[in-house]
Wavefront OBJ file of the C-alpha trace (Angstrom):
o trace
v -2.679 -14.658 -14.674
v -3.530 -17.010 -17.558
v -7.115 -17.144 -16.304
v -7.391 -13.383 -15.803
v -8.926 -11.663 -18.806
v -9.461 -8.178 -20.122
v -12.017 -7.747 -22.891
v -12.353 -11.530 -23.098
v -8.640 -11.956 -23.877
v -6.285 -13.690 -21.385
v -3.610 -11.372 -19.983
v -1.018 -14.116 -20.487
v -1.004 -17.226 -22.670
v 1.165 -19.212 -20.260
v 4.031 -19.296 -22.759
v 5.104 -15.751 -23.594
v 8.173 -14.459 -21.788
v 7.207 -11.907 -19.158
v 9.319 -8.760 -19.166
v 9.613 -5.802 -16.855
v 10.046 -2.175 -17.871
v 10.144 1.211 -16.204
v 6.624 2.473 -15.539
v 5.285 5.454 -17.435
v 4.373 8.444 -15.229
v 0.640 7.662 -15.309
v 1.352 4.006 -14.451
v 3.506 5.067 -11.504
v 0.599 7.168 -10.244
v -1.775 4.179 -10.422
v 0.726 2.030 -8.503
v 1.304 4.739 -5.886
v -2.452 5.049 -5.312
v -2.876 1.268 -5.032
v 0.096 1.052 -2.674
v -1.492 3.506 -0.236
v -4.965 1.934 -0.541
v -4.034 -1.749 -0.777
v -3.158 -4.228 1.912
v -1.327 -7.166 0.282
v -1.638 -10.213 2.513
v 1.582 -11.810 1.305
v 3.704 -8.701 0.815
v 3.362 -8.809 -2.981
v 1.503 -5.947 -4.633
v -0.191 -6.611 -7.978
v -1.586 -3.621 -9.831
v -3.424 -4.174 -13.098
v -3.227 -1.341 -15.612
v -6.125 -2.761 -17.652
v -9.809 -3.297 -16.869
v -10.311 -6.887 -15.688
v -13.276 -9.011 -16.729
v -15.527 -10.447 -14.048
v -14.968 -7.780 -11.428
v -12.155 -9.665 -9.628
v -10.699 -7.585 -6.816
v -7.802 -7.876 -4.439
v -10.279 -8.268 -1.591
v -11.248 -11.747 -2.814
v -9.143 -14.533 -1.275
v -6.586 -16.283 -3.456
v -5.496 -19.912 -3.177
v -1.732 -19.401 -2.683
v -0.916 -22.978 -3.708
v -2.628 -22.807 -7.096
v -0.803 -22.088 -10.320
v -1.866 -19.924 -11.818
v -3.323 -18.461 -8.614
v -7.096 -18.553 -8.647
v -9.693 -16.738 -6.594
v -11.445 -19.010 -4.072
l 1 2 3 4 5 6 7 8 9 10 11 12 13 14 15 16 17 18 19 20 21 22 23 24 25 26 27 28 29 30 31 32 33 34 35 36 37 38 39 40 41 42 43 44 45 46 47 48 49 50 51 52 53 54 55 56 57 58 59 60 61 62 63 64 65 66 67 68 69 70 71 72
């Protein structure tokens, strides 16, 4: 996630504490749509609520041993 950017800004700096919260109604709708359309290969669903730079998609393979995970 530290390499993933939106608007040229990394989504995570590698240091900040990540926190979870209850999704807003519009966020729940985005997740529900992705859940019906997506096919996570490892059982973990990631849904970005921001526009990602570089056009990365879930269809691109990910190196599961890399940290942070990177697209191959």
